[in-house]
Each structure stands twice: as C-alpha cells, then as structure tokens.
N, C-alpha and C positions, 0 to 999 in steps of 0.2 A: 315927342314925349314917350311913345311906346318904345322907341329905340333906347332912350336914356334909362327907362325902367328895366328893359331887358339887360342892358349893360350893367346896371347896378345889381341885378339879381345874379348875373353871371359872375361878377366880381365877388359877391358875397359867397356864392357856392364854391368858388375857387380860393376863397379866403385871401383875396387880393385887397390890399389897402394902400393908401398913400402915406401911411404913418412911418414907413421905413422898417417896421418890425418884420422879421423873417420867421416863418414857421420851420419846424424841424424838417430835415430832408426826408422824403419818402423812400421806400425801398425800390423805387424806380425814378427815372428822371425824364422830363420832357424837354427836348431842346426847343429853342425859339421857333423851330420849324414844325413843332408838334409831333415829332416822332418819339415813340416810347422806347426807352432803353432800360433793360432790366439789370439791376445789380445782381452779381453772382454768376452771370453768364460771361463767356469770353466771345470776342468778336474779331472779324477779319476786316481789313481795309476794303475788301470787295463785298462787304455787307452780309456775310453769313454769320450765324451765331452757333455756339456749341454749349451745351449743358452737360457737364461731366458728372455722372452718377456712379463713380468708381469703375466697375467693369464694363459699363456701357455709356456711350455719349450720344445725346440727342442733338440733331443738327437741323437747321432751317435757315430761312432768310429773315433779315431784320425788318422791323416795322418801317424803318427809313427806306429800305430797298423796295418793299411792296408799295410804299407810297409813291415812289418815283416810277415804278412800273405801271401803275394803274391797275385796272381790273384784270386779275389773272384768269385766263380762260382754258389753259392746258398746262399740265405738268408731266414731264418725262423723268422717271426715276429708275435707278438700277434695280436688279433683282437681289434678294438676300443671297449672301455668299460672295458677292462681288467685292474685290479689293479696291480700296480708294487710297489715294495719296494726297498728302497735304498740298494744297494749292492746285490740285488737278480737278478737272470738271467731272462731276458724277451724274449730272442730269441738266435739264434746262426748264425754264419757266417761260411760257408764252403769255403775253398780256395783249391788251388792245393796242398798246404802243410799240412793243418790241418783243423779241425772243432773246433771252439771256441765259448764258451758262451759269450753273451753280457749282461753286468750287468747294471742296472739302477742307475744313479748317484743320483737320487732323488725318493721319494715316490709320488704316485699319480695315476690318472686314465688316461689310453691311450685314447686320443681324436681323433687321426689321425695316420694312418700308411702310409709310403711312398710306395704306390702300384707300382711305377715304378721299384722298386728293384726286384720284382718277374720276370719281363721280362728282366731287365738290371742290374743284381747284380754288374757288373763292375763299376757302378756309384760310388760305395764306394771307388774304387781305383782312378778313375779319378777326383772325386769331393767330397771328404769325408766331407767337411764342408758346402756344398751347395746342389747340386743335390743328394748326397749320404746320406742325413740325414735318420734316421730310423723310429723314432716315435716322436709324439708330446704328451706331458703329461700335464694335469692340476695338478699342484703341490698341495699336501695335507699338506706339511710341508715346506714352502718356506725357513725357517731358515736352512734347510739342505744344501743349496747352500753355506753358509758361511764356511762350513767345507771342501769344495773342493779346489783343487789346482788352483792358477791363472797361467797365461801363463809362468811366470818366474820360478815358483816352478815346474811346469810340465816339462819344458825344462830341468831343472836340474835333475829331476827324470829320464827322458829318457836317458840323458847322463850317469848318474851313473849306470843305469840298463844295458846299452849297453857296459859299460866298463868291466863288469864281464863276 
C-alpha cells in the first residue's frame, strides 16, 4: 500500500498520467536513463559540454558522464593560459570507479579554471552544469561549435550508447 501511494505521489509530482496527454517540453530533457541534458548547450560524443557566451566558453562533463563515473574524488585541470585543442585532453577526472581524460570540445586558450573543484570535486556530481564546470576558454575557432551535438542529438547518442 505504501509503495502504491508513493508511486502515485511521484507520478502526480512528475505529472505522469496514463491518459496519453503530453505536457510541453521543458528547457531540459531527461533521458530514460535519468541523465539531464540542457537545451542550448553543445555536447561531444565523449560527454563533454560547452556553453558559448560569445568571447568565452565554459566547459565541463555532462550529467550522463558523471553518472557513469560515480563519485568524483579528484580532478586535474590545466592552468590559465594553457592552449587546448578540439578533441585533445586538457585534464582528467578520478572517480571511485575509474580515471578518465576530459577532452576539449573546442580549441582556444584557458582563461579560468574552477578552483572550487580542487577542494570539492564532488561538485561535478551534484551540479555538473553549474557549480561543477571545469574550465573557461577563449575560443580560437568559434566555427568548431557548429560541429558539436545539440541536446536532442546528444540525448539520442547517450540512449544508443547505453543500449549496447
């Protein structure tokens, strides 16, 4: 009985019904694997995201990536002034499961590093798109953004990848 009540409450909170009616799409999407994908960001097939704010682009790893990594315990990032290349590793993330390279979605110069991550690497788990950002880059080739995945294509990529 308690489980049925909880499920009913959860369904109401999520506005799920069996009537077939669909609510308007939110500004983000959640795949069936419960990873959040933010509209307006660009993504790579290796699970990095980039938010372009004109002269500066913010980069981090996606919710999908942090979910697969598990609890992040250490982050190694470059210093400001370091040049990064599209597809090249700029740092790594160590979790309880593995250590993984983090690749830059775009080329440019690192202008800021999220220093909070050295003391609180778990911000990547709790807030991958906000407090858990990794570096800010001054893009040298803004056209590289056009070749990245939008939220719909990235969601599809994650679902296909997890299906295997």
